[in-house]
Steps between C-alpha positions, in 0.01 A plus 500: 500500500584165649433332171727748325798442722465127563722266301306307244536129537402435142765396248406593146665419180738750358337721235632546151732805506483707185778720394743288710805560289447872461436550867784272606746714294352824645538379854854374437615834359324709764641290787833456343562864456371568849757258635779672308389846627497378865861410460602863470346578845584166659377486859791271597777662289466853347256657748685391817832623359342835404347549848825405661676770292261757649468368851720284736198354676428130451143566627445751214633245248258250636212743501555593139488131401188444706315785334501303177315200646280714717395736218416199284323289755301743725229618260424170341206392708310818430589476132370139499166594633467770237587289196352155611188551282626738236392337169825621333830522687722630223395864501592534865831323439602727217397821664677424822807397325537815296433704809777330703776420251621860439563551867845351484595760235408769754717322765791490265472878437483576873802280577700663216402856623535450879710189571831695526427813699180380680531137576208505746263634229621243254453222758152613588402540141626160409328322787172682442514454128577126514218454762245685293606305186441167677165614644370575155656172374285327758194645328634343179585156652162370631309546165816385319483166672132477414583570145766226515241252638237607238729483203726199571410143605636387837738242352665758271538792743819363638675480165381851389609661823817295501577611144448864603755449779746346262459792259527749792804318634685504176435870463589546869842341449569770248362751752749366756780577257367850466477541878859376544625751243296791623586450870866392423809713525520540123148642481460831313233599751582602859279478800200570499463511122591130476201400717265753331590330169411157631173613637416671164568190312280302737220749447528483119482121502198511737323705236590252234345223711181716538480523121480121466222485754283678251532211259318253731167377361268450801219252454146580617407418859197305599322412821638797693242453776352758723636847580864500612582519871590834631848552655327508846330160429827361369685607815224370717508167330877439556483346841225260390688391191820441693314304772295297248763427235774315686706439184504867402597600855792255478613648168502850646717393790741318264516807275562727798780288628648462161471871436683581829805325360541829321623634824850452358450592129597865524823423679665247278653773280603708801664198663696456178622858478555576867613171649647299205690780327308472169444803285184698414559407129457133606131589550463459124622146521255439789214640286587272202526194733172573663338548157641170385343350805171656392543329165548169682189581705304544182616166363416328840153656486429373153584146603406470876179709488345337189607137585488483877299801606543784746544290812823338368608842371450663837711231674778522247530876526515494879807266477662727231430810716726356775812506276573881495536537879700179515748632240515838683589330820772292335649794302675663807703190589584435134637853471815404692549204266400638155568871544340706230399174320221482751316719251419198289353322795296800587366530153336163554301655784332743265429225250311307766340826626378552140332163506338572833374848427398411153280223633367612828170639376402266218452168679282671755289680242462183296396299808226762570387499134451121520354511854259788452245518222306773322442846648649422835845441344612876494380537852715209607798634314446845650468354852812304451704800382359746754568270790842434361572875526632416841810389313586869441619503859763227427772721339466757784532217751802390313648839513453518877655149551793600272568817693445353846679168441653415159423401143555128578227541763260618226588211280439247786162666574403455136583126519273472807206636308568267208508189720168594658350553156629158380350317790161667468482447125513123540138488608365731229226351275606431145220628276603257222405193710206414723687427824736724681860381562602377845684763701876435552808712547 
C-alpha cells in the first residue's frame, strides 16, 4: 500500500504515443463541446440569475453555486481508489458520461413545467439535478484525466487542452449571444420557459460531448502493480501522504485558498443588476465576455504550460484571479462618472473571470501529473479534488457576507484569499526543475 501511494522519484523518458492526432482531436471536440454546454448553465451568470428569480436570498444563490463544485469534488477520492488500477479507463468514462448528460434535459422539463406556479419545486429540482449531474461528472473526470495522461505526452497536453478551450470559447461566445436574446426583453420565451430552453440546450451539447468521448483510442496499460487500494485504505493513507509529501500539501493549501476566491463569483451578476442598474439581458454580454476570457485562458495554457510548466501557470492565474474583484470594487464609484457606460467596464470583469475560471483546475492537475507517477496519479488527483470540496462552502459564505454586510465586502474577502494564495505559491516546487524556487511575496 505504501509503495502504491508513494511518489516515485524515478524520471523516465516519455513513451511513444500512438494515435496522437486522432486522440488529440477527440479530446479537443469532447472538451470543447463540454465547455460550450457549461455556458448555458453558467455558475456565475445564468444559474445565479435563475435562482435569484425564484428566491430573494443571497445565501440560496451562493448555495446553488456551491453545489456545482461540491457535487464534482466530493466523490473523487473514492472514484480514484476504484479506477487506479483499472487496465482500461475509457469504458467507465463513456458509461458515466451517458448516464449523467441527459439529467440536464430532465431539469429543463421540470423548470418549464413548475417554474411559474411552483417556484419552490423548480428551485429544488434545479439544485438537485445540477448537483447529481456534477456528482456523476466526477465519476467521468478521474479516469478522463488518466486517459489524457495515457494518450497524450506531457509537453503536448497543454496545447490540446488549450485548443479545446479555444473551441469551447468560440462556441461559448455564440452561446452568450443566445443567452442575451433568450433572457432579453425581446425574447419570444417568457419566464420560466426561457431558462428551461437554455438548460435544454446545455443538456443536448453535453450529449454531443459524450459522443466524441467514444472516439478516443485508449492504449494498453502495463505494470499496473498489485491489487488496487480499497476506499478505506485510501482514506486511511491520506494523513500519511499529506504529512510525508510537503510539496503536495502546499499545493492543496494553495488550491483551497485560490478556490475560496470564488466566494464572490455568484454575486458579480447580482451586483450588476441590483446595485449598478444593469439589465438582466446584459447577462448575455457577461456570458460572451466570460467565454472570451476562457478562450484567452486556452491560449495562455498552450503557451505557458508547455513552455514554462505548471508552476509558472499557477502563479500567473493567481494574479489574473485578482482582477474581477478589483473591477467590481471600482465599478460602484465609476457609476457616478460613467452612468450606464459602466457596463463596458463591468464586461471586462467577466472577461478576467473567464480567464480565472477557465484555468483554475488545469495548472494544478498538470502539476500533479508531473509530480506523481504511475498508479498513484489518480489517487493524488482524487485526494486533491476531494479535499478541495471545502470550496463548496465559499459561495454560501459569500451569500452570508453579502446579506450581513455588502457586496463590496464579499469582493474584499475574495482579494484576501487571493493574496494568501499568491504568497504560499512562491515556495511551491517547480516539477520542471530540480530545485524549488525561493519563497517571496
